[in-house]
C-alpha positions as CSV (number, residue, x, y, z in Angstrom):
1,M,94.4,59.9,68.3
2,K,95.9,61.1,71.5
3,K,97.2,64.1,69.8
4,I,93.7,64.7,68.2
5,L,91.9,64.1,71.7
6,F,94.7,66.5,73.5
7,F,93.8,69.3,70.8
8,L,90.2,69.1,71.6
9,V,90.4,69.3,75.1
10,L,92.9,72.1,75.0
11,S,90.7,74.1,72.4
12,F,87.3,73.6,74.3
13,T,89.3,74.5,77.7
14,L,90.6,77.7,76.0
15,F,87.1,78.6,74.3
16,S,84.6,77.7,76.7
17,C,86.6,80.0,79.5
18,G,85.4,83.6,78.7
19,E,87.3,86.3,79.3
20,E,86.8,87.5,83.1
21,C,86.5,91.2,83.8
22,Y,85.5,93.6,86.6
23,N,84.6,97.2,86.3
24,A,85.1,98.7,89.9
25,P,83.0,102.0,90.6
26,L,84.6,105.2,89.6
27,P,86.5,106.7,92.4
28,I,85.1,109.4,94.7
29,V,87.2,112.5,95.1
30,F,86.3,115.7,97.6
31,E,88.2,118.6,97.7
32,I,87.1,120.5,101.1
33,V,87.6,124.4,100.9
34,N,86.3,127.4,102.8
35,A,83.9,130.0,101.4
36,N,86.9,131.8,99.7
37,G,88.1,128.7,97.8
38,E,91.0,127.9,99.8
39,N,92.0,124.2,100.2
40,L,91.4,123.4,104.1
41,I,94.0,120.6,103.8
42,T,96.5,123.0,102.1
43,N,96.1,125.8,104.4
44,G,96.1,123.5,107.4
45,N,92.9,124.6,108.8
46,L,90.8,121.2,108.4
47,G,93.0,118.8,110.8
48,P,92.5,115.5,111.2
49,F,89.3,113.9,109.5
50,S,87.8,110.6,109.2
51,I,85.0,109.2,107.3
52,S,82.9,106.0,108.5
53,D,80.0,104.3,107.1
54,E,76.4,103.8,109.0
55,N,78.0,100.8,110.5
56,Q,81.0,102.7,112.1
57,V,83.5,101.2,109.9
58,G,86.4,103.8,108.9
59,V,86.4,104.3,105.3
60,K,90.2,104.3,103.8
61,V,91.3,107.5,102.3
62,T,94.2,108.7,100.2
63,K,95.3,112.3,100.0
64,T,96.5,113.3,96.6
65,D,99.3,115.8,95.7
66,D,97.0,118.5,95.1
67,D,95.2,117.6,98.6
68,K,92.1,116.3,97.4
69,I,90.6,113.2,99.4
70,V,90.3,109.7,97.3
71,L,87.4,107.7,99.0
72,E,88.8,104.0,98.7
73,N,86.5,100.9,98.2
74,V,83.1,102.6,98.2
75,G,80.5,102.0,95.7
76,A,81.1,98.1,95.2
77,Y,77.6,97.0,96.5
78,N,73.8,97.3,95.3
79,G,71.8,99.9,97.4
80,T,72.4,102.8,99.3
81,I,75.1,103.1,102.2
82,N,75.1,106.4,104.5
83,Y,78.6,107.8,105.4
84,T,79.5,110.6,107.9
85,F,82.6,112.9,107.5
86,Y,84.1,113.7,110.9
87,S,86.5,116.9,111.2
88,A,86.9,119.6,114.0
89,V,85.6,122.0,111.3
90,R,82.5,120.3,110.2
91,V,80.7,117.0,110.4
92,F,78.5,116.2,107.4
93,D,76.4,113.1,106.3
94,F,76.7,111.7,102.6
95,S,74.9,108.8,101.1
96,I,76.4,106.8,98.1
97,E,73.9,105.0,95.7
98,S,75.2,102.2,93.6
99,S,74.1,99.1,91.5
100,E,75.5,96.5,89.5
101,F,77.2,97.4,86.1
102,K,74.8,96.3,83.3
103,G,77.5,95.5,80.8
104,G,79.7,92.5,79.4
105,C,81.5,92.4,82.8
106,D,80.9,92.1,86.3
107,G,80.9,95.3,88.6
108,Y,79.3,98.1,90.0
109,Q,78.8,101.7,89.4
110,I,77.9,104.7,91.4
111,N,74.6,106.2,90.6
112,K,74.1,109.0,92.9
113,L,75.7,110.9,95.7
114,T,73.7,112.8,98.2
115,F,75.3,115.4,100.8
116,T,73.4,116.7,103.7
117,G,74.4,119.2,106.3
118,V,74.1,122.5,107.4
119,G,76.5,125.1,105.8
120,I,78.0,122.9,103.0
121,D,77.7,123.5,99.4
122,V,78.8,120.7,96.9
123,K,79.8,121.3,93.2
124,D,80.7,118.7,90.8
125,E,83.9,119.9,89.3
126,N,84.6,117.3,86.5
127,G,85.6,114.1,88.4
128,Y,85.5,115.4,91.9
129,Y,83.2,117.0,94.4
130,K,84.1,120.5,95.7
131,I,82.8,120.7,99.2
132,I,82.5,124.2,100.4
133,L,82.5,124.6,104.3
134,Q,80.9,127.8,105.3
């Protein structure tokens, strides 16, 4: 009887706990270039830069081997948050609109990126944003 009860409890525990999963938002990747298409990090013209959200909290960024910028931990919220990119070359604003992921897992998805600023052009380049500073 104890074995049957143990088996039933174990079975109930295993089957009642659904598989937990989380969908993180896709990464946001920037490539900052000049009007000639030259990467400003590669040629050394961008210099130090930073990104802050609307509450002046810094956004962690990672530089890739090909001198693109990956924004870390953005988009995991419902709503829109405004950000500012600061550098000696240019300051510009952008916003990220995100929402909860509507699927079998918990998580968030980025719905829209909006850039504002004088003298910039942004092109969606298959998984990253090419920001042309003029």
